C-alpha positions in Angstrom: -36.7 -50.8 34.3 -39.7 -53.1 33.3 -40.1 -56.2 32.6 -38.2 -58.7 30.4 -41.0 -58.5 27.6 -41.5 -54.9 28.1 -37.8 -54.5 27.4 -37.6 -56.6 24.5 -40.5 -55.0 22.8 -38.6 -51.4 23.4 -35.9 -53.1 21.1 -37.5 -52.6 17.9 -37.1 -54.9 14.8 -34.1 -56.2 12.9 -31.0 -55.1 15.2 -29.7 -58.6 15.0 -30.4 -59.2 11.4 -29.3 -56.0 10.2 -32.7 -54.4 9.0 -32.3 -51.5 11.5 -35.7 -50.4 11.9 -37.6 -48.1 9.2 -37.0 -44.8 7.9 -34.1 -43.1 6.9 -32.9 -41.4 10.3 -33.6 -37.9 8.9 -34.2 -34.9 11.0 -32.0 -36.7 14.0 -33.0 -33.6 16.4 -36.8 -33.7 15.6 -39.1 -35.4 18.1 -36.1 -36.5 20.5 -37.6 -37.2 23.8 -41.4 -37.6 22.9 -43.1 -40.7 23.6 -45.7 -42.1 20.8 -49.2 -41.8 21.8 -50.8 -44.7 23.8 -54.5 -45.5 24.1 -55.8 -46.1 27.6 -53.9 -46.0 30.7 -52.5 -49.5 30.8 -51.4 -49.6 27.3 -47.6 -49.9 27.1 -45.7 -46.9 26.5 -43.8 -46.8 23.4 -40.8 -44.2 22.7 -39.8 -42.7 19.6 -36.2 -42.4 21.1 -34.0 -45.0 22.3 -31.1 -45.3 24.8 -28.7 -47.8 23.7 -25.2 -49.0 24.8 -22.7 -51.6 22.8 -20.1 -53.0 24.5 -17.2 -55.0 23.1 -17.5 -58.7 23.3 -14.1 -59.7 24.6 -14.4 -57.6 27.9 -14.1 -59.4 31.3 -17.4 -59.1 33.4 -16.2 -56.4 35.7 -15.2 -54.2 32.7 -18.7 -54.4 31.0 -20.3 -53.1 34.1 -17.9 -50.4 34.7 -17.9 -49.0 30.8 -21.5 -49.2 31.1 -22.0 -47.1 34.1 -19.6 -44.7 33.1 -21.2 -44.5 29.4 -24.5 -43.8 30.7 -23.4 -41.3 33.2 -23.3 -38.5 30.9 -26.7 -39.0 29.3 -28.8 -37.2 31.7 -26.8 -33.9 31.3 -26.5 -33.7 27.7 -29.9 -34.8 27.2 -32.2 -33.8 30.1 -35.2 -35.1 28.6 -34.1 -38.8 29.2 -34.5 -38.2 33.0 -37.9 -39.1 34.8 -39.2 -37.5 37.7 -38.0 -38.4 41.4 -38.8 -41.4 43.2 -40.7 -41.8 46.5 -41.7 -44.6 48.5 -45.1 -45.2 50.6 -43.2 -43.6 53.8 -42.2 -40.5 51.7 -38.6 -40.9 51.4 -37.3 -39.5 48.4 -34.9 -41.0 45.7 -33.0 -39.8 42.6 -34.9 -39.7 39.3 -33.8 -42.6 36.7 -34.0 -42.6 33.1 -37.6 -42.6 31.9 -37.0 -45.3 29.6 -35.3 -48.5 29.0 -31.5 -48.6 28.4 -30.9 -51.4 26.1 -27.3 -53.0 26.2 -25.7 -54.7 23.2 -22.8 -56.6 22.5 -20.5 -57.0 19.3 -16.9 -57.5 18.0 -14.3 -54.8 17.8 -15.1 -54.3 14.0 -18.8 -53.9 14.8 -18.1 -51.3 17.5 -15.9 -49.2 15.4 -18.7 -49.5 12.7 -21.4 -48.4 15.1 -19.1 -45.4 16.3 -18.6 -44.2 12.5 -22.3 -44.4 12.0 -23.2 -42.5 14.9 -20.7 -39.9 14.0 -22.0 -39.6 10.4 -25.7 -39.3 11.6 -24.8 -36.7 14.1 -25.9 -38.4 17.2 -24.8 -37.8 20.7 -22.6 -40.3 21.6 -20.4 -41.3 24.7 -17.2 -43.3 24.1 -14.8 -45.5 26.4 -11.7 -46.6 25.2 -9.3 -49.4 26.3 -6.9 -46.5 27.7 -9.5 -45.4 30.2 -8.9 -48.7 32.1 -5.6 -47.5 33.2 -6.6 -44.0 34.3 -8.1 -42.8 37.6 -10.1 -39.5 37.0 -12.1 -37.5 34.5 -9.0 -35.3 33.6 -7.0 -38.3 32.5 -9.8 -39.7 30.9 -10.4 -36.9 28.6 -6.7 -36.5 27.9 -6.6 -40.2 27.0 -9.6 -39.6 24.2 -8.1 -36.5 23.2 -4.7 -37.9 22.2 -6.1 -40.1 19.6 -8.1 -39.3 16.5 -11.7 -40.5 16.1 -10.7 -43.3 13.7 -7.8 -44.6 16.1 -10.0 -44.9 19.3 -9.5 -48.3 20.6 -13.3 -48.4 21.7 -14.6 -51.0 24.1 -17.9 -49.3 24.7 -20.4 -46.7 23.2 -23.7 -45.2 24.5 -25.9 -43.6 22.0 -29.3 -41.6 22.6 -31.5 -40.4 19.6 -34.5 -41.3 17.3 -35.5 -45.1 17.5 -34.8 -45.7 13.8 -31.3 -43.7 13.7 -30.2 -45.6 17.0 -31.3 -49.1 15.3 -29.2 -48.3 12.1 -26.1 -47.5 14.0 -26.2 -50.6 16.0 -26.9 -52.6 13.1 -25.3 -56.1 13.0 -25.3 -56.0 16.9 -27.1 -58.3 19.2 -28.6 -57.9 22.7 -26.0 -58.8 25.7 -26.6 -62.0 27.1 
């Protein structure tokens, strides 16, 4: 969605260097889904929320794609405000809606992923998780059983997706970097 420059401007400041944005992330539910004010119809849209995925840096390429697809799959049902309007081409053919804002993909070590998960939980952010066990299952029932068999601190995470206020998500992803 958008150009590389538009996506990079949506990233925010300081993810890579650990600055994590501004504010303290208080009031996680406040203002979720609202876009910041813009001036003029050609002004870039700035969102006060962020959709971000963090993938473990030791995954194979096919695993990264698979994990990313699964992780973002639940966001639209859990947070319907992230979904835009349906699309239609000039011929009138209708298409499904997509996210209304960029999805930012980051990568990090197993330790960074575990730390980010802990920060997301402590901030009360909605989070999707994908564990290494899910590569060996073939359906949602078995996926849920694999996750529920392990305590949160013991999950062998290979990816997480988080949606919430921009500054809170920035702090969750502190120390990670954009996926190449």
